[in-house]
FINU-456065 format. One record per residue: x, y, z of N, C-alpha, C in turn. Coordinates in steps of 0.001 Angstrom, whole numbers, padded with zeros to 6 digits, always signed. Example, Ala and Ser with C-alpha at 12.3 -4.5 7.8 and 13.67 -1.06 7.14 Angstrom:
+013190-005690+007800+012300-004500+007800+013200-003300+007800;+012850-002250+007080+013670-001060+007140+012900+000030+007870;
END
This chain:
+031694+031972+054755+031198+032097+053373+029687+031918+053360;+029015+032848+052742+027555+032791+052664+027135+031926+051468;+026501+030791+051776+026049+029867+050703+024539+029730+050691;+023851+030695+051249+022398+030578+051378+021685+030498+050030;+022253+031113+048997+021576+031096+047697+022022+029971+046782;+022981+029160+047277+023531+028106+046416+022499+027046+046056;+021661+026666+047018+020692+025590+046762+019723+025978+045656;+019309+027260+045655+018382+027706+044614+019065+027710+043242;+020350+028142+043221+021099+028128+041960+021275+026702+041467;+021593+025778+042418+021777+024386+042039+020481+023791+041480;+019372+024070+042155+018067+023558+041709+017744+024075+040318;+017957+025387+040110+017679+025976+038793+018564+025343+037720;+019852+025177+038058+020773+024558+037105+020374+023140+036762;+019920+022397+037782+019492+021011+037558+018308+020958+036597;+017310+021780+036828+016123+021776+035979+016446+022273+034564;+017318+023270+034467+017710+023751+033132+018429+022649+032353;+019310+021901+033048+020029+020803+032406+019061+019741+031904;+018116+019333+032746+017166+018296+032364+016261+018777+031240;+015782+020017+031356+014903+020566+030316+015605+020612+028966;+016841+021105+028963+017576+021206+027703+017855+019823+027120;+018139+018843+027981+018396+017479+027508+017149+016868+026884;+016016+017042+027546+014762+016468+027046+014356+017134+025732;+014510+018465+025672+014180+019186+024433+015110+018748+023298;+016398+018547+023608+017355+018076+022595+016953+016696+022085;+016494+015832+022993+016031+014500+022587+014837+014614+021645;+013912+015519+021966+012724+015704+021120+013114+016177+019727;+014055+017134+019647+014500+017644+018342+015249+016580+017558;+016065+015763+018272+016807+014688+017615+015854+013649+017036;+014855+013272+017819+013870+012286+017359+013103+012819+016152;+012744+014095+016185+012035+014700+015053+012874+014628+013784;+014186+014869+013918+015084+014826+012767+015198+013404+012216;+015368+012441+013110+015537+011049+012689+014271+010521+012045;+013109+010936+012558+011820+010414+012075+011603+010688+010593;+012237+011738+010072+012038+012092+008666+012607+011043+007713;+013633+010319+008154+014290+009359+007260+014206+007920+007760;+013495+007697+008860+013432+006358+009432+012157+005642+009015;+012233+004295+009014+011053+003491+008727+010102+003475+009928;+010615+003758+011105+009796+003709+012321+009172+005073+012609;+008441+005600+011628+007905+006960+011732+006923+007072+012888;+005978+006137+012995+004956+006202+014041+005607+006124+015414;+006484+005166+015589+007193+004981+016862+007929+006256+017278;+008643+006858+016338+009442+008041+016666+008581+009268+016905;+007493+009405+016176+006607+010561+016394+005966+010511+017776;+005582+009317+018195+005005+009186+019541+006071+009468+020586;+007294+009004+020340+008377+009276+021284+008700+010773+021322;+008602+011442+020185+008831+012888+020172+007797+013580+021061;+006535+013144+020951+005485+013680+021818+005809+013403+023281;+006349+012218+023548+006728+011845+024917+007763+012826+025480;+008802+013132+024698+009835+014041+025174+009315+015474+025311;+008464+015906+024395+007892+017261+024486+007059+017404+025752;+006226+016399+026024+005397+016449+027227+006249+016306+028480;+007344+015544+028379+008262+015443+029512+008890+016778+029838;+009281+017519+028791+009842+018859+029004+008819+019772+029667;+007553+019701+029214+006493+020522+029803+006288+020141+031269;+006330+018826+031566+006156+018374+032947+007257+018873+033859;+008518+018806+033391+009633+019303+034198+009543+020820+034395;+009128+021530+033347+008993+022986+033462+007935+023341+034508;+006820+022626+034505+005767+022873+035491+006223+022525+036897;+006976+021428+037034+007502+021044+038353+008446+022115+038877;+009298+022626+038011+010236+023692+038386+009472+024945+038800;+008456+025313+038012+007683+026518+038310+006913+026382+039618;+006515+025134+039968+005724+024933+041196+006545+025143+042458;+007892+025200+042317+008743+025413+043489+008629+026832+044025;+008242+027778+043141+008116+029165+043587+006936+029306+044535;+007100+030154+045505+006061+030357+046503+004782+030882+045851;+003674+030273+046190+002381+030685+045642+002011+029996+044347;+002889+029100+043846+002589+028402+042596+002470+026892+042802;+002171+026473+043998+002072+025051+044306+000996+024346+043506;-000025+025106+043059-001098+024467+042295-000600+023922+040949;+000557+024433+040481+001104+023944+039221+001558+022491+039325;+001757+022010+040562+002158+020621+040757+001074+019671+040249;-000172+020109+040341-001284+019312+039807-001082+019060+038315;-000727+020084+037578-000525+019938+036128+000738+019130+035816;+001751+019251+036694+002961+018441+036510+002624+016958+036625;+001796+016595+037601+001361+015205+037771+000500+014771+036592;-000338+015677+036115-001169+015397+034939-000288+015022+033741;+000756+015812+033499+001668+015534+032387+002429+014229+032617;+002773+013937+033876+003464+012679+034186+002598+011484+033804;+001330+011525+034181+000421+010411+033899+000262+010199+032396;+000034+011301+031678-000129+011200+030225+001166+010728+029584;+002296+011157+030163+003596+010793+029603+003870+009298+029718;+003522+008702+030853+003729+007259+031025+002871+006492+030023;+001633+006946+029811+000761+006324+028813+001347+006480+027412;+001912+007653+027127+002536+007898+025816+003743+006990+025599;+004533+006786+026663+005689+005888+026585+005244+004467+026228;+004178+004008+026882+003667+002660+026600+003204+002538+025149;+002482+003538+024674+001989+003514+023290+003164+003518+022311;+004188+004315+022597+005363+004371+021716+006041+003008+021631;+006233+002364+022769+006897+001055+022783+006082+000010+022031;+004759+000104+022117+003896-000856+021425+003883-000633+019918;+004403+000512+019460+004435+000814+018025+005849+000726+017447;+006730-000019+018106+008127-000108+017650+008224-000638+016221;+007392-001628+015877+007452-002234+014545+006238-001903+013683;+005286-001171+014214+004047-000939+013475+004192+000194+012473;+003574+000004+011314+003643+001003+010249+002508+002031+010343;+001417+001652+011001+000286+002561+011170-000095+002622+012645;-000765+003709+013020-001155+003872+014422-002349+002985+014734;-002286+002273+015863-003383+001417+016297-003901+001917+017637;-005189+002182+017683-005808+002729+018890-005872+001674+019996;-005666+002128+021227-005777+001277+022409-006898+001853+023279;-008113+001427+023007-009273+002022+023672-009320+001678+025156;-008767+000527+025537-008711+000175+026950-007832+001163+027711;-006683+001511+027100-005790+002503+027713-006467+003868+027764;-007157+004244+026690-007871+005520+026676-008877+005592+027828;-009631+004506+028024-010640+004480+029079-010018+004590+030457;-008921+003857+030670-008237+003902+031965-007720+005299+032265;-007080+005928+031281-006516+007259+031495-007606+008301+031694;-008724+008175+030990-009830+009119+031167-010379+009050+032589;-010590+007816+033097-011094+007642+034461-010097+008172+035485;-008813+007905+035242-007779+008340+036180-007658+009860+036216;-007697+010483+035043-007579+011940+034987-008814+012615+035572;-009958+011955+035465-011167+012486+036109-011001+012465+037624;-010414+011386+038148-010132+011312+039581-009123+012372+040005;-008173+012658+039111-007133+013634+039421-007714+015018+039686;-008787+015351+039005-009410+016671+039193-010017+016828+040592;-010247+015710+041285-010842+015754+042623-009797+015818+043727;-008526+015625+043340-007451+015557+044333-007068+016957+044802;-006917+017103+046142-006559+018411+046703-005285+018377+047543;-004642+017223+047667-003477+017117+048555-002302+016475+047831;-001114+016645+048422+000091+016012+047891-000065+014491+047918;-000649+013983+049027-000831+012542+049152-001706+011995+048020;-002738+012738+047658-003624+012316+046575-002911+012299+045229;-002060+013317+044995-001295+013357+043738-000327+012175+043651;+000325+011865+044778+001245+010737+044796+000485+009433+044551;-000702+009300+045119-001513+008093+044926-001871+007904+043449;-002190+008999+042768-002499+008920+041335-001275+008439+040553;-000091+008993+040865+001135+008557+040203+001405+007073+040462;+001125+006628+041683+001321+005213+042034+000399+004321+041203;-000858+004706+041072-001812+003920+040285-001366+003803+038825;-000881+004914+038266-000384+004893+036882+000840+003998+036771;+001774+004144+037717+002998+003359+037683+002741+001865+037824;+001889+001487+038772+001599+000072+039004+000839-000553+037838;+000047+000235+037131-000773-000301+036043-000014-000352+034723;+000656+000747+034356+001222+000868+033010+002681+000459+032901;+003478+000722+033939+004914+000425+033836+005218-001066+033675;+004524-001987+034383+004781-003414+034134+004466-003832+032696;+003420-003246+032103+003084-003557+030708+004187-003042+029791;+004666-001816+030074+005750-001246+029271+007013-002090+029394;+007313-002552+030617+008509-003380+030826+008388-004709+030092;+007209-005311+030131+006995-006576+029407+007166-006370+027902;+006691-005229+027389+006851-004916+025964+008323-004788+025597;+009095-004127+026463+010532-003950+026220+011265-005286+026267;+010922-006129+027240+011567-007441+027352+011276-008276+026105;+010032-008215+025624+009681-008924+024397+010452-008402+023199;+010611-007070+023125+011370-006459+022028+012833-006848+022071;+013416-006895+023276+014829-007277+023383+015020-008742+023008;+014086-009607+023455+014189-011032+023128+014111-011254+021620;+013340-010411+020921+013172-010579+019480+014334-010006+018683;+014813-008819+019084+015801-008108+018262+017227-008147+018815;+017383-008560+020084+018719-008571+020726+019399-007214+020559;+018638-006151+020798+019111-004788+020624+019378-004197+022012;+020647-003878+022312+020997-003402+023651+020432-002010+023937;+020100-001271+022899+019428+000008+023116+018076-000183+023763;+017385-001255+023376+016096-001565+023991+016287-001917+025466;+017429-002551+025783+017722-002872+027183+017841-001602+028027;+018405-000535+027454+018502+000737+028176+017115+001330+028429;+016204+001136+027480+014821+001566+027699+014228+000813+028886;+014569-000474+028992+014091-001269+030119+014621-000761+031447;+015896-000344+031466+016474+000213+032702+015730+001478+033117;+015401+002314+032135+014656+003549+032424+013305+003233+033049;+012627+002229+032517+011315+001861+033056+011449+001279+034461;+012515+000486+034690+012748-000059+036031+013000+001056+037046;+013715+002096+036626+013931+003248+037514+012612+003912+037878;+011758+004086+036875+010441+004673+037134+009646+003796+038100;+009718+002477+037899+008951+001562+038749+009496+001555+040176;+010826+001675+040321+011405+001730+041664+010906+002962+042414;+010728+004064+041684+010181+005263+042314+008738+005035+042747;+007988+004271+041937+006608+003949+042307+006573+003162+043613;+007493+002197+043753+007560+001427+044997+007927+002317+046184;+008841+003269+045958+009197+004215+047026+007997+005080+047406;+007220+005493+046410+006035+006306+046692+005013+005535+047533;+004895+004228+047264+003990+003403+048076+004461+003388+049525;+005781+003202+049718+006343+003216+051070+006077+004555+051746;+006220+005648+050986+006002+006974+051565+004545+007159+051957;+003628+006672+051139+002208+006786+051470+001866+006037+052758;+002573+004920+052986+002308+004133+054194+002882+004792+055439;+003973+005548+055284+004626+006164+056441+004344+007651+056554;+004002+008278+055414+003766+009726+055354+004931+010492+055971;+006137+010136+055521+007344+010807+055985+007463+012179+055321;+008633+012802+055426+008884+014136+054883+008468+014230+053406;+007634+015227+053074+007162+015404+051703+008313+015704+050741;+009337+016391+051265+010458+016766+050419+011166+015531+049860;+011167+014453+050661+011859+013234+050232+011184+012628+049009;+009849+012512+049056+009143+011894+047934+009203+012786+046694;+009207+014105+046905+009315+015027+045774+010683+014901+045114;+011748+014897+045942+013103+014789+045407+013306+013448+044702;+012753+012387+045284+012878+011065+044673+012210+011026+043302;+011016+011596+043207+010281+011583+041941+011023+012369+040870;+011472+013562+041226+012150+014417+040254+013459+013782+039801;+014250+013296+040749+015556+012724+040408+015387+011457+039556;+014463+010571+039983+014267+009313+039245+013780+009580+037827;+012841+010509+037676+012337+010828+036343+013430+011447+035475;+014269+012283+036087+015359+012899+035328+016334+011844+034808;+016746+010921+035702+017690+009874+035301+017056+008943+034272;+015772+008627+034459+015113+007727+033504+014989+008370+032128;+014798+009694+032089+014760+010393+030800+016114+010295+030096;+017185+010382+030870+018522+010236+030281+018675+008841+029664;+018264+007813+030416+018358+006448+029902+017436+006231+028708;+016261+006860+028734+015346+006738+027596+015946+007369+026342;+016572+008545+026510+017219+009195+025377+018370+008367+024832;+019216+007845+025755+020340+007002+025334+019841+005713+024685;+018825+005110+025297+018292+003851+024776+017672+004009+023413;+016910+005090+023235+016270+005335+021943+017319+005548+020857;+018317+006390+021165+019378+006656+020187+020163+005392+019864;+020522+004639+020904+021304+003414+020702+020509+002381+019913;+019221+002220+020223+018415+001208+019531+018290+001540+018053;+018159+002835+017731+018053+003230+016327+019369+003022+015591;+020489+003358+016259+021799+003159+015637+022085+001680+015404;+021775+000845+016395+021984-000602+016259+021096-001167+015164;+019855-000654+015116+018915-001096+014088+019429-000753+012689;+019945+000473+012538+020482+000882+011231+021726+000071+010871;+022564-000207+011868+023760-001014+011625+023374-002419+011164;+022341-002984+011790+021867-004314+011398+021342-004307+009971;+020613-003242+009611+020071-003159+008254+021184-003018+007219;+022222-002231+007555+023354-002097+006639+024070-003429+006458;+024197-004172+007564+024836-005492+007475+024001-006435+006621;+022671-006337+006747+021789-007198+005957+021886-006887+004471;+022114-005616+004147+022199-005235+002738+023358-005935+002022;+024395-006293+002774+025541-006949+002157+025278-008423+001891;+024270-009004+002539+024003-010441+002367+022588-010723+001863;+021778-009665+001669+020388-009868+001257+020124-009223-000102;+019222-009826-000853+018752-009240-002103+017625-008266-001769;+017779-006974-002057+016785-005983-001628+015406-006162-002261;+015344-006729-003459+014047-006869-004133+013212-007987-003516;+013786-009161-003391+013026-010325-002922+013177-010580-001429;+014159-009903-000784+014464-010095+000631+014920-011525+000920;+015472-012179-000099+016145-013461+000080+017640-013198+000213;+018393-014226+000614+019845-014075+000662+020399-013896-000746;+021472-013101-000864+022191-013037-002137+023300-014091-002124;+024121-014107-003151+025172-015136-003250+026126-015075-002058;+026480-013862-001646+027419-013729-000534+026833-014287+000760;+025566-013925+001046+024930-014423+002258+024768-015926+002237;+024360-016459+001075+024194-017896+000922+025517-018627+001143;+026592-018102+000575+027900-018749+000684+028351-018824+002139;+028162-017737+002886+028564-017718+004292+027828-018783+005094;+026520-018865+004915+025708-019792+005706+025977-021236+005307;+025991-021508+004015+026101-022895+003566+027509-023458+003764;+028528-022649+003631+029883-023137+003926+030004-023529+005395;+029306-022748+006262+029307-023082+007690+028610-024418+007927;+027508-024676+007208+026794-025952+007350+027647-027111+006844;+028352-026886+005741+029222-027942+005193+030370-028228+006149;+030946-027167+006726+032034-027348+007697+031559-028106+008935;+030244-027951+009255+029670-028647+010418+029237-030074+010070;+029566-030507+008852+029260-031871+008383+027759-032161+008352;+026981-031153+008040+025551-031367+007882+025266-031943+006494;+024157-032686+006397+023748-033194+005078+023050-032064+004337;+023713-031534+003326+023223-030355+002605+022671-030780+001243;+021475-030305+000934+020857-030559-000366+020389-029232-000941;+020364-029127-002254+020034-027856-002882+019075-028064-004050;+018203-027076-004233+017316-027029-005394+017674-025785-006195;+018105-025981-007436+018353-024855-008346+017050-024575-009094;+016640-023302-009135+015339-022933-009706+015533-021836-010749;+014803-021943-011838+014849-020907-012870+013433-020705-013412;+012960-019445-013386+011623-019147-013915+011673-019261-015441;+010750-020025-015992+010739-020275-017439+010321-019028-018218;+011019-018781-019318+010674-017701-020257+010498-016352-019547;+011406-016054-018593+011266-014812-017838+011493-013581-018718;+012311-013710-019729+012544-012581-020646+011232-012153-021299;+010392-013138-021621+009094-012826-022229+008214-012042-021260;+008324-012359-019965+007567-011621-018939+008002-010162-018927;+009324-009944-018940+009845-008570-018952+009432-007828-020226;+009497-008510-021341+009135-007876-022614+007661-007520-022666;+006808-008354-022068+005357-008152-022131+004865-007149-021097;+005380-007246-019869+004835-006434-018771+005823-005377-018273;+006991-005307-018870+007988-004331-018436+008749-004835-017224;+009801-004110-016872+010647-004522-015749+009903-004422-014416;+008966-003498-014313+008196-003406-013074+007344-004653-012890;+006720-005104-013982+005957-006347-013917+006860-007527-013601;+008069-007531-014194+009030-008589-013905+009436-008611-012445;+009618-007428-011851+009975-007349-010435+008861-007905-009550;+007615-007616-009926+006476-008150-009165+006477-009672-009230;+006744-010221-010404+006798-011679-010564+007903-012275-009692;+009080-011666-009704+010193-012162-008895+009855-012116-007402;+009256-011015-006980+008908-010845-005560+007880-011876-005126;+006828-012048-005931+005770-012990-005566+006256-014430-005628;+007114-014730-006598+007661-016089-006689+008547-016376-005476;+009351-015406-005090+010202-015569-003899+009349-015804-002659;+008236-015074-002556+007340-015247-001419+006733-016658-001411;+006387-017167-002598+005840-018523-002697+006865-019561-002248;+008087-019433-002731+009147-020379-002368+009375-020367-000862;+009446-019167-000290+009702-019039+001146+008562-019643+001967;+007333-019501+001482+006174-020014+002223+006120-021538+002222;+006655-022170+001187+006620-023627+001091+007852-024285+001715;+008929-023518+001864+010160-024064+002462+010030-024112+003982;+010921-024865+004616+010968-024893+006081+011604-023606+006601;+011357-023300+007852+011941-022078+008429+013455-022156+008493;+014012-023381+008512+015464-023556+008585+016119-023580+007204;+015325-023659+006144+015883-023682+004792+016405-022307+004400;+017392-022280+003538+018027-021030+003110+017638-020749+001657;+016880-019658+001468+016455-019262+000119+017379-018163-000381;+017778-018279-001644+018763-017350-002196+018376-016979-003617;+018565-015717-003965+018422-015285-005354+019817-015008-005901;+020211-015778-006909+021541-015598-007489+021607-014363-008366;+020492-014010-008965+020451-012888-009901+019446-013204-010990;+018861-012158-011569+017863-012388-012601+016737-013249-012079;+016416-014327-012826+015326-015220-012442+015839-016520-011833;+017114-016531-011406+017730-017747-010866+017717-017737-009337;+017290-018872-008776+017183-019013-007325+017826-020315-006880;+018235-020339-005610+018700-021567-004971+017963-021729-003650;+017592-022977-003355+016950-023282-002078+017727-024420-001422;+018378-024118-000285+019178-025107+000422+018381-025678+001589;+018445-026997+001737+017775-027674+002845+018797-028558+003553;+019326-028061+004676+020278-028850+005458+019521-029845+006334;+020234-030898+006747+019637-031948+007584+018357-032495+006954;+018429-032770+005660+017290-033350+004947+017831-034393+003973;+017023-034800+003009+017451-035795+002030+017155-035294+000628;+017758-035934-000368+017478-035595-001756+016011-035858-002065;+015479-036929-001493+014068-037267-001710+013152-036152-001196;+013498-035630-000009+012707-034524+000546+012751-033313-000385;+013937-032975-000890+014082-031812-001769+013363-032022-003096;+013360-033261-003591+012636-033542-004832+011137-033302-004641;+010605-033763-003509+009178-033560-003227+008877-032072-003024;+009781-031369-002355+009593-029934-002138+009612-029182-003463;+010548-029534-004328+010650-028895-005644+009374-029149-006458;+008855-030359-006376+007629-030685-007106+006442-029887-006565;+006410-029688-005253+005330-028906-004645+005410-027440-005091;+006615-026892-005121+006789-025511-005588+006420-025399-007063;+006863-026393-007853+006552-026384-009296+005045-026408-009537;+004347-027275-008795+002901-027415-008968+002164-026138-008554;+002547-025580-007422+001898-024343-006939+002159-023180-007892;+003362-023118-008430+003703-022052-009379+002837-022163-010632;+002688-023374-011128+001912-023611-012345+000432-023285-012146;-000091-023557-010954-001519-023405-010699-001920-021996-010268;-000962-021195-009869-001283-019850-009368-001019-018809-010441;-001577-017622-010221-001310-016497-011116-000926-015291-010266;-000171-014385-010846+000348-013214-010139-000364-011967-010646;-000906-011190-009701-001638-009975-010054-000670-008818-010287;-000804-008183-011438-000013-006983-011720-000880-006032-012547;-001184-004866-011975-002131-003937-012584-003425-004691-012888;-003837-004717-014124-005056-005435-014482-004762-006791-015123;-003531-007270-014953-003118-008515-015595-003031-009646-014572;-003307-010856-015033-003029-012078-014285-001891-012803-015002;-000714-012781-014407+000468-013347-015059+000670-014782-014586;+000708-015702-015533+000952-017107-015227+002385-017463-015615;+003064-018193-014749+004447-018591-015017+004637-020057-014642;+005721-020627-015114+006176-021946-014665+007657-021834-014323;+008195-022878-013716+009610-022872-013345+010180-024270-013490;+011493-024317-013694+012207-025582-013819+013147-025753-012630;+013418-027029-012260+014131-027311-011015+015190-028394-011223;+016335-028187-010587+017381-029206-010542+017748-029475-009099;+017772-030746-008686+018007-031127-007290+019315-031906-007187;+020094-031599-006145+021349-032323-005917+021636-032398-004424;+022298-033479-004023+022693-033652-002626+024201-033656-002489;+024691-033102-001401+026131-032992-001167+026742-034374-000990;+027815-034625-001710+028529-035896-001604+029778-035727-000748;+030323-036825-000298+031484-036795+000601+032649-036050-000046;+033177-035058+000679+034323-034304+000190+033996-033279-000871;+032717-033103-001188+032325-032170-002255+032267-030736-001728;+032612-029779-002570+032564-028362-002198+031191-027787-002521;+030931-026598-001975+029664-025924-002250+029533-025605-003729;+030625-025150-004351+030593-024787-005777+030260-026005-006643;+030821-027154-006284+030560-028374-007045+029105-028816-006890;+028573-028686-005674+027169-029044-005414+026227-028188-006262;+026479-026879-006279+025632-025970-007054+025743-026265-008547;+026952-026592-008986+027163-026891-010412+026349-028107-010830;+026321-029162-009997+025557-030358-010350+024057-030068-010362;+023584-029234-009431+022172-028851-009429+021840-028044-010683;+022765-027170-011104+022572-026382-012336+022510-027288-013566;+023331-028324-013574+023320-029253-014703+021994-030006-014785;+021449-030375-013611+020135-031027-013590+019050-030052-014055;+019174-028788-013650+018229-027755-014089+018299-027582-015607;+019497-027627-016166+019674-027482-017615+018978-028633-018359;+019044-029831-017774+018355-030977-018375+016846-030764-018345;+016331-030213-017228+014894-029919-017121+014470-028924-018196;+015321-027948-018477+015034-026978-019537+015013-027672-020903;+015975-028541-021120+016065-029237-022407+014859-030151-022643;+014313-030687-021574+013204-031631-021688+011837-030940-021736;+011827-029646-021940+010559-028941-022116+010171-027994-020999;+011038-027825-019980+010785-026908-018870+009635-027399-017972;+009407-026639-016875+008336-026964-015919+008491-028401-015419;+009748-028783-015100+010048-030130-014634+011009-030089-013454;+011063-031207-012734+012026-031395-011647+012950-032545-012034;+014240-032281-012067+015232-033298-012403+016216-033421-011240;+016499-034664-010859+017463-034932-009775+018810-035274-010413;+019869-034627-009927+021211-034887-010439+021657-036303-010088;+022281-037023-010992+022759-038360-010687+023917-038328-009686;+024056-039393-008923+025156-039503-007965+026381-040008-008712;+027475-039235-008615+028682-039609-009355+029551-040553-008527;
END
């Protein structure tokens, strides 16, 4: 059986498969970017996949006899692509593009050196310099992202970068031994192809996991103030009560909030609610649970604390609220708030604790508002 042409067919099929996969990733990212909050991140990644497709196409074309010079441009695209990958990863959470002039300077100097290269060994050396310089930074960025978000899609991005770095180490070994050129070429092409697959899977998975997390948050978070809603608060605080923690709560109500809505409209009222929530969150501990029950009513839970601590915290929030003003259009809106404080008693339920704090809040309202009242111990 004559199989002399099989290797060429296999090579062509391999490159067509990789090219189509990379192009599909670019089109998918472009589609997702239209509705995602991570527009900058996804647009840079789309550029990464487009340039990756161009690099693979040039590598494939360089295999034809007499077109070896195209390998220079394939390496050029590889270098720019690794830099693009790093920039994309650094913009995972950023809303606007931030220039990295140090990276620009490094890539400009490297690409200038690339124009002087005339041999395969020189091209491999350039790829090694890019890999040793940029890939560890990209890997550190991915590790930091995974530690922060616990997103397994980001872990797949890390695997892709590790594959690229392993190829860099192999290229260093090849430069030291100057073994068969075909080996280093095959290693580079195969490793980049597999890493592109992992990058595509990782990007898709990270976005899906991110969207799933946001949907889950919507069920327990108030979208306006970004505080917990009643459902989220109930889940967390019941767990603290079951763990026998000392739970204390501050019930909060913005005074005369209806007048705010009537005077400045519902948009002005929303601004007041948002800014007040931000004030409460800034004065509370990171472990405290802030909740918006609805309208102008809030709850602030402080586990592993005391009623005395919550009374002082409520007074601090009350004082800051009274002394500050909220900017809305050309208006400075001044508000006050009333507070009721209660501590969990032995055998008491969450509902009973909240009810006693509400009763103390009602007394604060009756006594003229803008006050802190502590619920009596029954």
